[in-house]
C-alpha positions in Angstrom: 0.0 0.0 0.0 1.2 3.5 -0.9 0.6 5.7 2.1 1.9 8.8 0.2 -1.3 8.7 -1.9 -3.5 8.3 1.2 -1.9 11.3 2.9 -1.5 13.3 -0.4 2.3 13.5 -0.1 4.6 14.3 -3.0 7.0 11.5 -1.9 7.8 9.4 1.2 9.0 11.6 4.1 10.7 9.0 6.3 12.8 6.9 3.9 15.8 5.2 5.5 18.0 6.4 2.6 20.1 9.5 3.4 18.7 12.5 1.5 20.1 16.0 1.9 16.6 17.5 1.2 15.6 16.3 4.7 18.6 17.8 6.4 17.1 19.2 9.7 19.2 22.0 11.1 19.3 21.7 14.8 22.0 23.8 16.4 24.2 20.8 16.8 23.8 19.7 13.2 24.4 23.1 11.9 27.5 23.5 14.0 28.8 20.1 12.9 28.3 21.0 9.3 29.9 24.4 9.7 33.0 22.9 11.4 33.4 20.3 8.6 32.9 22.9 5.9 35.5 25.2 7.5 38.0 22.3 7.8 37.5 21.6 4.1 37.6 25.2 2.9 40.7 26.0 4.9 42.4 22.6 4.1 42.9 21.8 7.8 44.1 18.3 6.9 42.0 16.2 9.3 38.5 16.5 10.9 36.2 14.0 12.5 32.4 13.7 13.1 31.3 11.4 15.8 28.0 10.2 17.1 26.1 7.1 18.3 24.3 4.9 15.8 21.3 6.6 14.2 22.1 10.2 15.2 22.3 11.6 11.7 26.0 11.4 10.9 25.5 10.1 7.4 22.9 12.7 6.6 25.4 15.4 7.6 28.0 13.6 5.4 25.7 13.7 2.4 24.9 17.4 3.0 28.6 18.2 3.1 29.3 16.1 0.0 26.5 17.9 -1.9 28.0 21.3 -0.9 31.6 20.3 -1.9 30.7 18.7 -5.2 28.7 21.7 -6.3 31.8 23.9 -5.8 34.3 23.7 -8.6 37.2 24.5 -6.4 36.9 21.2 -4.6 38.0 17.7 -5.9 36.1 15.5 -3.5 34.6 12.1 -3.1 33.1 9.7 -0.5 34.4 6.4 0.6 32.0 4.2 2.7 33.7 1.4 4.6 31.4 -1.6 4.7 33.8 -3.9 6.7 37.1 -3.8 8.5 38.9 -6.3 6.3 40.3 -4.1 3.5 43.9 -3.5 2.5 45.8 -0.3 2.1 46.0 -1.1 -1.6 42.2 -0.9 -1.8 42.2 2.4 0.0 44.9 3.8 -2.3 42.9 2.7 -5.3 39.7 4.4 -4.0 41.7 7.7 -3.4 43.2 7.5 -6.8 39.8 7.2 -8.4 38.5 10.2 -6.4 41.4 12.4 -7.4 41.0 11.5 -11.1 44.1 9.4 -11.6 43.6 7.7 -14.9 46.5 5.2 -15.0 46.8 3.2 -11.8 48.9 0.4 -13.3 51.9 1.1 -11.0 50.0 2.5 -8.1 50.7 -0.4 -5.7 54.4 -0.3 -6.5 54.8 3.3 -5.3 51.5 4.6 -4.1 52.5 7.7 -2.1 54.7 9.2 -4.9 52.1 8.5 -7.6 49.2 9.9 -5.5 51.3 12.9 -4.4 52.1 13.9 -8.0 48.4 13.9 -8.8 47.6 15.9 -5.7 50.2 18.5 -6.6 48.7 18.7 -10.1 45.3 19.3 -8.6 46.7 22.0 -6.3 48.3 23.8 -9.2 44.8 23.8 -10.9 43.4 25.5 -7.8 41.6 22.4 -6.6 41.2 21.5 -2.9 41.2 17.7 -2.4 38.7 16.5 0.2 38.3 12.8 1.0 35.2 11.9 3.1 35.3 8.5 4.8 32.0 7.3 6.3 31.8 4.4 8.7 35.4 5.3 9.5 35.2 3.5 12.8 36.1 0.4 10.7 39.6 1.9 10.3 41.1 -0.4 13.0 44.3 -1.5 11.3 47.2 0.4 12.8 49.1 0.2 9.4 46.3 1.9 7.5 45.8 4.5 10.2 49.5 5.3 9.8 49.1 5.6 6.1 46.5 8.3 6.6 48.8 10.1 8.9 51.4 10.0 6.2 49.1 11.8 3.8 48.9 14.7 6.3 52.6 15.4 5.8 52.0 16.4 2.2 52.4 20.1 2.0 53.2 22.5 -0.8 54.3 26.1 0.0 53.1 25.7 3.6 49.6 24.5 2.6 48.2 21.0 2.7 47.2 19.4 -0.5 44.7 16.9 0.9 42.1 16.9 3.8 40.4 13.9 5.3 37.0 14.1 7.0 36.3 10.9 8.9 32.8 10.1 10.2 31.8 7.3 12.5 30.7 6.1 15.9 32.8 6.9 19.0 34.9 3.8 18.4 36.5 5.9 15.6 38.2 8.2 18.1 39.4 5.2 20.1 41.0 3.8 17.0 42.7 7.1 16.2 44.2 7.1 19.7 46.4 4.3 18.6 48.4 6.9 16.7 49.3 9.8 18.9 50.6 11.9 16.1 47.4 11.5 14.1 45.3 12.3 17.2 47.2 15.6 17.6 46.3 16.5 14.0 42.6 16.5 14.6 41.8 20.1 13.5 38.1 19.9 13.9 35.8 17.6 15.9 32.0 17.5 16.1 29.8 15.1 18.1 26.1 14.5 17.4 23.8 13.7 20.3 20.2 12.4 20.2 17.5 14.9 19.6 15.6 16.5 22.4 11.8 16.3 22.6 11.4 19.7 21.0 13.9 18.8 18.3 12.1 15.5 17.6 8.8 17.4 17.1 10.6 19.9 14.8 12.3 17.0 12.9 9.0 15.3 12.2 7.3 18.5 11.3 10.1 19.5 8.9 10.2 16.2 7.0 6.4 16.3 6.6 6.6 19.9 5.3 9.1 18.9 2.7 6.5 16.5 1.2 3.7 19.0 1.5 2.0 17.8 4.7 1.1 19.3 8.0 2.2 17.6 11.2 -1.0 18.5 13.2 -3.2 16.7 10.7 -1.2 13.5 10.8 0.2 12.9 14.3 -1.4 13.6 17.7 0.8 15.4 20.3 0.9 12.3 22.5 1.9 10.1 19.6 4.9 12.3 18.9 5.8 12.2 22.6 5.8 8.4 22.4 7.9 8.4 19.2 10.5 10.4 21.0 10.5 8.1 24.0 10.9 4.9 22.0 13.4 6.3 19.6 15.4 8.0 22.3 15.7 10.9 19.9 17.7 9.0 17.3 16.6 10.2 13.8 17.0 6.7 12.2 14.5 5.2 14.7 12.2 8.2 14.4 12.1 7.5 10.7 11.3 3.8 11.2 8.5 4.5 13.7 6.9 7.3 11.6 7.2 5.3 8.4 5.5 2.3 9.8 2.9 4.4 11.7 1.9 6.1 8.4 1.5 2.7 6.8 -0.6 1.5 9.7 -2.9 4.6 9.5 -3.3 4.2 5.7 -4.1 0.5 6.1 -6.7 1.3 8.8 -7.9 4.3 6.8 -7.7 6.3 10.0 -6.2 9.7 10.9 -4.4 11.1 12.7 -1.8 8.7 14.0 -2.5 8.2 17.7 -0.7 6.8 20.7 -2.2 3.3 20.2 -0.9 3.1 16.6 2.6 4.1 17.7 2.5 1.5 20.6 1.6 -1.2 18.1 4.3 -0.2 15.6 7.0 0.0 18.3 5.9 -3.5 19.5 6.3 -4.8 15.9 9.7 -3.2 15.6 10.9 -4.7 18.9 11.4 -1.2 20.3 9.2 -1.8 23.4 11.5 -4.5 24.5 14.6 -2.4 23.8 13.0 0.5 25.7 12.3 -1.7 28.7 15.9 -2.9 28.8 17.1 0.7 28.5 15.0 1.8 31.5 16.3 -1.1 33.5 19.9 -0.2 32.8 19.2 3.4 34.0 
């Protein structure tokens, strides 16, 4: 069933795919984006964005990427680490692709020199090279972490020719601590926390407004309160609860979404059990 038609929405508002159109600017998200954009624009070399699972890090990353790719002065790309078992050769190859290196035949034989030459060429063209690495907490190999640190030594006329922006859960910072020299080179750091109750309300309202809907006609105030409680203010879970609640309402042909619907949805998602465990831990 397509609930967008039932609610007269232009498209789905709570998709689990990161979409920069839905970037909700809380103060902390705006500040995180500002710090990362500043690190990129000034070529600070190394910046990190941290946050627990589901707090909106990837959405910030996509917003940053959209900003950088629209600006011709940046040579930028995104690397998403899907697992920990990757080699430094794989990482070198991905960086080579992002910086537009056509011939990578001899890359593995002398990666740093080959990549450095291309980075110098880009610098001479007035390009700022920015590499964004999402799920960077999977950078656990000390050898690869040291390779990243090596890139930060690349300078030309007292300016850096590459900047890395790493995004991940707090484990990322613990991994970086393996390398004291790299830790000292963190030029910008941002940490995303869960949304407050007011921010949760604003988040849902904003996403609905993007698709042409009004929050007051779709969710009751107590249902939003419950959504915040079960999600603990994590945008990823807010999306899941709202998406399933809209589907439930469309199936029942009943509006607005009320507290009972949210209770049933959270039960089906296993969030009531998780919420009970969370309260016991407190």
